[in-house]
N, C-alpha and C positions, 0 to 999 in steps of 0.2 A: 309716902307709902306706895309700894309697888306690889301688885298681885298679878296673878295670871290673867285677870280680867280688866283691871284698871290701873291707871297711874293717878295718884292723888297727892296733893300737898296744900299748903296754905301760905298766905302772905298777909302783910299788915301795913297800916298807914298811921302816922301820928295825926291826931285830931288837929284841925285848923279852924274849926267852927263852921265850915261849909260842908254839910253832910254829903251832898251829892259828889263833891270833889274828893272827899276822903274815901268814900266807897269806891269810886273809880280807881283811885290810887291803890287801894287794898286789892282790888280785883287784878289790876295789872301786875302788882307785886307777886301775887299768887301764880299768875300765868308765866311770869318770867322764871320763877322757881321751877315750875313744871317743865319748862324748856331745859333747864339744867339737869333735872332729875333724869330725863330720858337721854341725857348725854348728847344733846345737840348743840351746835354752835349757833347760839342765838345772839344776834347783835341788834339791840333795839335802841333807837333814839326816840324816847317817848316824850311827847309834848301834850300835856293835858289841858283841855279847854272846856270850860263849863258852858255848853251851848244852849241848854234848856233845862228847866226843872219845874217841879211842882205839878206834875200831871197825875200824882196819886199812885204811880206804879212803883212796886218794889219798896214798900214801907215808906213811901213818900220821898224816896231818893231822887225821883224824877228821871229825866232822860239825858242826864249829863253824859257827854261822849268824850272819848279821848282820840286825839289824832296820833296814830302810831305808824312810825316808819321803821320797818324791821326787815329781817330776812324772810324769805318765802316760808320757811318753816315756822317762824314766829306767827306769821299771818294764818297759816294753816292751823296751828294750835289754837289761836284765838277763835277761828271759825268753828272748831269742833269741840273745844272744851266747854265745861259747864260749871258755873258757880253753884255749889250745892248748899252752902251755909255761910252766914255772916254773923258775927257777934262782936260785942264791944267790951273792952276792959276799961271800965270807968275809972279805976284807980290809976292806971297808967295812961289813960286817955289815948287808947289805940283801938283802931277798927281792924278786925281780922276777916279774911275771906278764905273759904276752902274751895279749891278747884279740882275738877276731875275730868279725865278723858278715858274712854274705853280703849283697851288694847287693840281692838280691831280698827277703831278710828285712828289710833296712832300709827298703825301699820299703813293705813290708807294715806295718811298725811305724808309719811316718809316716802311712799311710792310716788306720790304726786311730786314731791320735791326732787326725787331722783330723775323723774321724767323731765321736769322743768330744767334742771341743770344740764341734762344731756342735750336739750334743745338750744342752749345758749350758743351764741355765735362763736365764742371762744373754743368750743369743743368740736366745731365743724372742721372739715378738711379744706384747706386753702391752697390756691395756686397764686403765687406772687408774680405779678406782671410788671415788668420794668421796660417793656419793649419800646415805648414811646419816648424814652429818654435818650438824649444825644449819646452816642457811643463813648465819648470821652468821660462821661460821668455815670454811665449805666452801672458799671461794676461797683462804684462807690455807694450808690443808692441801694443796690441789691444786698451788699454786705451789711450796710447799716440797718436796712429793713429786716434782715434775718435776725440780727442781734436784738432789735426792738421786739419783734414778735415772740422770740424765745423768752425775753425778759418778762413780758406781760402774760405769758402762759399759754401761747398757741403751740400745740405740740404736733398737729397734723398738717404737714405741708407736702404737697405733691409737686414734683418738678415739671409736670405737664398738666394741662387742663384735663379734667375728667367730667363725665356727665353729671356727677353728683357733687362736684366740688364748688366751693365759693371762690370768687376771685377778689383779691385785694390788689389794686393797681396803684402804683406810685409813679408820679410824673414830676420830674424836676426841671425847672426852666430858669435860666439866668435872665434877670430883668435889668441889671445895671452892673457894669464892670469898671472899676478904677484899676487900671493895669498895675499889677504887682502889689497892690495894697488892700483892696476891698472888693467884695463881690456880694451882690444882693440877688435874691431869687425867690422862688416860691415852690413849695412842695405840695402837690395835690394828691390826696389819698382818697380812693374810691373803693367801696365794697359792693359787690354784686352777687346775688344768689345764682344758683345754677341756670336760671332762665335768662340771665344776662342783664336784667333791669337794675340800674343803679339804685341801691337802697340807702346809701349814706355816702357823704363826701365831706372832706375838710380841706381847706387851703391854709397852709402854715407858712408864714414868712420865714425866709432863710437868709442868714447874713454871716459872711466869713470875713474877718479882718486880720491883717498881719502888720506888725510894726517894723518888719523888714521885708525886702523884696521877696515875693513868693510867686510861684506859678499859678496859673488859673486853676489847675487841678487841685493844688494844695488849698487854695481859697475855697473852692467848691466843696472840698472834703470838710472843712470847718463849718461851712454853711449847712451842709446836709446833716452833719452831726448835731448842730444846734437845733435844726428844724425837727429832727427825730426826737430829741429830748423834750421839746415843747409839745410834740404830738402825743407822746407816751400816755399822759393821764387821760386825754380826750379819747384816744383810740381804745384804751383799756376799759374805760367806762362804757363805751359803745359795745364792745365785745362781751362784756359781762351782763348785758341786759337780758 
């Protein structure tokens, strides 16, 4: 139910015989439905753990808690919503919970999430630095890095450093070369905020192999492409924090 003042819904849980766990599950079910009602993208991985019980609070349900890994909005909803009523359908052996959040609180939660999203690294302006790479490979790394950043959702890239821009630096170095057949190296990736202090770095092994004679540049291209592919999930996870 949605009114000008509140968002309200209910959820339920099948009885298992553990009252505290059943109540927690019903509460979480209600809050998940609340997220859907307000048309938010809530992605929750809910792991319920019965950590304590029997303290006489809440009709004897105790202090069972749930470990909840979810989106920021899910957490915000959980912080601000209130369980207003619980009841049991004894015939169906189900426990129900009604949850409610005020419209003003909902707006505050949405504003909080908007602000948090804007502060994520992925939404910042980046300068891509490849200057420390050997000239023979610099353009290969720059092109591959550009494709990677675009793929993972970075949209603000400046061609020159700016006072407010972050720097993402790529350094590629060859560590072993078997002429015309294989090349090994490493790709170092560093992120620094505007003050220049390194806040994150990752070293990714790079390997390029060819079953027919190939130039060093061709082998390096294969190695760089492979390293960027392996770097993608790690870098994306960091930028989305």
